[in-house]
N, C-alpha and C positions, 0 to 999 in steps of 0.2 A: 479818178475813179468815176463810173457811172452812177445811175440812181440805185440801181439794184445792189451794186457793191457798196455803197454808202449805207443804204437801209440794213443790209446784213452786217456791216461793220459796226453800226450803233449799237445793234444787239449782242454781237459775239466779240467784236475788238475795239470798242469804243475808244481807246487810248490812242491807237494808229489812226482811227478815222477823224477824231477831232484835231489831231496833230496835222493831218493833211488838210483839213477845212481851215486850220489857223494859217496856212500858206497859201490857200487857194479857196476861197469862202463862196462856193456853189451854193444857191439857195432857191432858184426860181423853181426848177422841177419840183424839189422836195415840198416846197411851200403850196404848188399847185395840187400835188398828191394829196397833202394833207387837207386841203380845203374841198378836194373832191369827195375825200373819204367822210370829213365832217358833214358836208351837205347830204349824203347818202345816210348817213346814221341819223341825222335829224330828222330826214324824211320818214324813215321807217319808225322811229320812236315817237313821232310828231302824234299820231292819235291816241297812243297810250297815256303821253304826257297831258293831253287835252282832257281826256277823260277823267284821270287822277285829279287834276286841277278842278275840274267841275264837282266831283264828289266831294273833295275836301271844302269847296266853296260852299256846297249844298248844306253841308252839316255845320256851317259856321255860323250860328245865331246871332252872335254879337256883331259880326260884320255885316249881318243883313240890317241890323238895327241901326248901325252906324252910316251905312250907305244909304239906307231908305229903301223901300221895298221894290220901287219901279227901277232904279239904278241897278239894285241888286239883281233883279230878274233880267234885266238886259244883259248885263256882264255875263250872268249863268248861261243865257242862251248862245252869246258868242263864243263861250268856251264849248258848249256842246255841239254848236252847228257853226263852226268858223266858216267865213266866205272864202272863195278861193283865192281871192287877191289877198288876204291876210295871210294864209297859208304860204302862197309865193313870198310875199314880202318877208315873212318870219324864216323860212327854210332858206330861201336863195339869196336874200339880200341881207337881212339884219343879222343873222347868225354868222354867216361867215366874214362880215365886216368886223363884227364885235371880237371874232377870234383873231382877226388880223391885227385890230388895234392892240389887243391883249399881247400880242407877239412884239410888237414895235414898242410899246411902252415897258414892258418886261425886260427887253432887251437894253433900252436906255437906262434903266435902274441897274441892272447888272453891269453895265459899262460904267457907271458911276461907282459902285462899289468896287470894281476891279481897278479903276484909276486911283482909289484911295490907297492901294497897295503897289501900285505899278505906274510907269509911264508907257507901257507897251498897250498893244491893243488898239482896235478901231471898232466903230461902231457895227460896221457891216460884218466883221468877224464874229461878233458876239450874237448878232442878228442870225446869221447863217447856221452857227452852232446851235442856238436856241431851237430854231426850227426843225434841226435834224433830231435834237434830243427829243422832240415831241412826238416822234415816231413811237416812241415807248408808250406815251399816254394817250395820244389822240388816235393812233393805228391799233396797237396791240390792246391797249386798255378799252378802248370802245369796242373792239371786236367781242372781248369778253363780256362787257357790259350789255351789247346787244343781245348776246345769246341769252343772258340773265333776264332782260325784259321780254324777250319772246317766250321764255319758259314761265315767267311768273305773271305775264300780261299786264304789268305794272312797270311804271318808269320812276315813280317817287320811290318806291320801296327797293330799288335796285342799286346796289353800291359795291365798289371793290376796295372799300376802306375798312378800318377796324371796326365799323359799326355793323359789319357782316357778321361779326361773332357774337353781336349781341341782338338777336333778332326780337327779343320781348321789349327793346326800347321803342318809344313812340318817336315817330320822325320830326315831331315838333319839338321834343324834349332838347333842353341844352346839351345833355350828354350825347345825344345821336348827332347834332349839329358839330359839336366839337370833334367826336370820333369821326366823322364822316371826311373831314379835313385830313386825316391821316391815311391817305389813299396809297396802296401799295404800288401802283404804277407810277404815282408821283415821287414815291421815295426812290424807286428805281430810276427815274428819270433824272432827278436832281443828283442822285449819286453819280451816274455816268457823267453829267454835265460838269462835275468837278474835273474830269480830264480836259474839257474844252477850257475852262477858265484858267486851269494851269497852263496849257499851251498857248492861249491867246496872250496872257498877261505875263508869262515867263516866270511864274510864281511856283512854289513847293505845292504839292498835291493836297497836303493838310489844310494849308492856308485856303486853297482854292475850294475844297468841300465846305470849309467854314462859310465862305461867301454863299456858295450855292445853296446849302441847306438855310443859312440866315435868311437868305431872299425867300424861301419856302416858308418859312416860319412866319416872317413878317406878312407874306401873302395870305397864308392860311389864317393868321390872326384877323385880317382885315375881313375876310369871308365869314368868319366866326362871328363877328360883330355885326356884320350885314344880316347873317340869318337870324342871330337873337333879336335885332331890331325888327326885322320884318315879322318873327313870330310874335313878338310883343304887340305889333300893329294889328295882325290878323285876329290876337285875341280880344 
């Protein structure tokens, strides 16, 4: 299957698509596509995220007291008027590298979980399948998020999670942080990824879904913990 066939297959026929990837783990073209989309998305939303962060920081009196006025003002100025080099570094280097490292590490953890139930499967198969599963979140999900960012003129207040149903919640509240991890595209992605785990490790679909969503729960719990710690520090 070519890249277009695999892209359509992940959306409309994931069972057969991941079965084919379990036999021949293509991944290079899919990874390149995702990285390009990721960079474009980051480039477009960058001004909105910087402005949101600057506004949030400007209103944080306690952070100013903790950092000291001079350091605080310098950090605020860097957010309001970032240098060209910092933009390039963040958008074109750090962001895609972080995404790639996340793919590699997540695939390793998923391989470990799969090997607890089976002796089948190799790392390259898990990595290829995980990259393709991210068509759902990183391409379809970010396409919708980009529309929302452009409509709301805000990055921080944009979400495709359960938090969308509770617009009255403060983005710094524990409830928002928890609900923001229950993202509709993530749920879709890890749902279809169950077909990949089932095909790679030759296990029943129910067991594969347990592994897939179990990984999602662990990942989400870590993000919630980091979000709560960050908000505690900012306060």
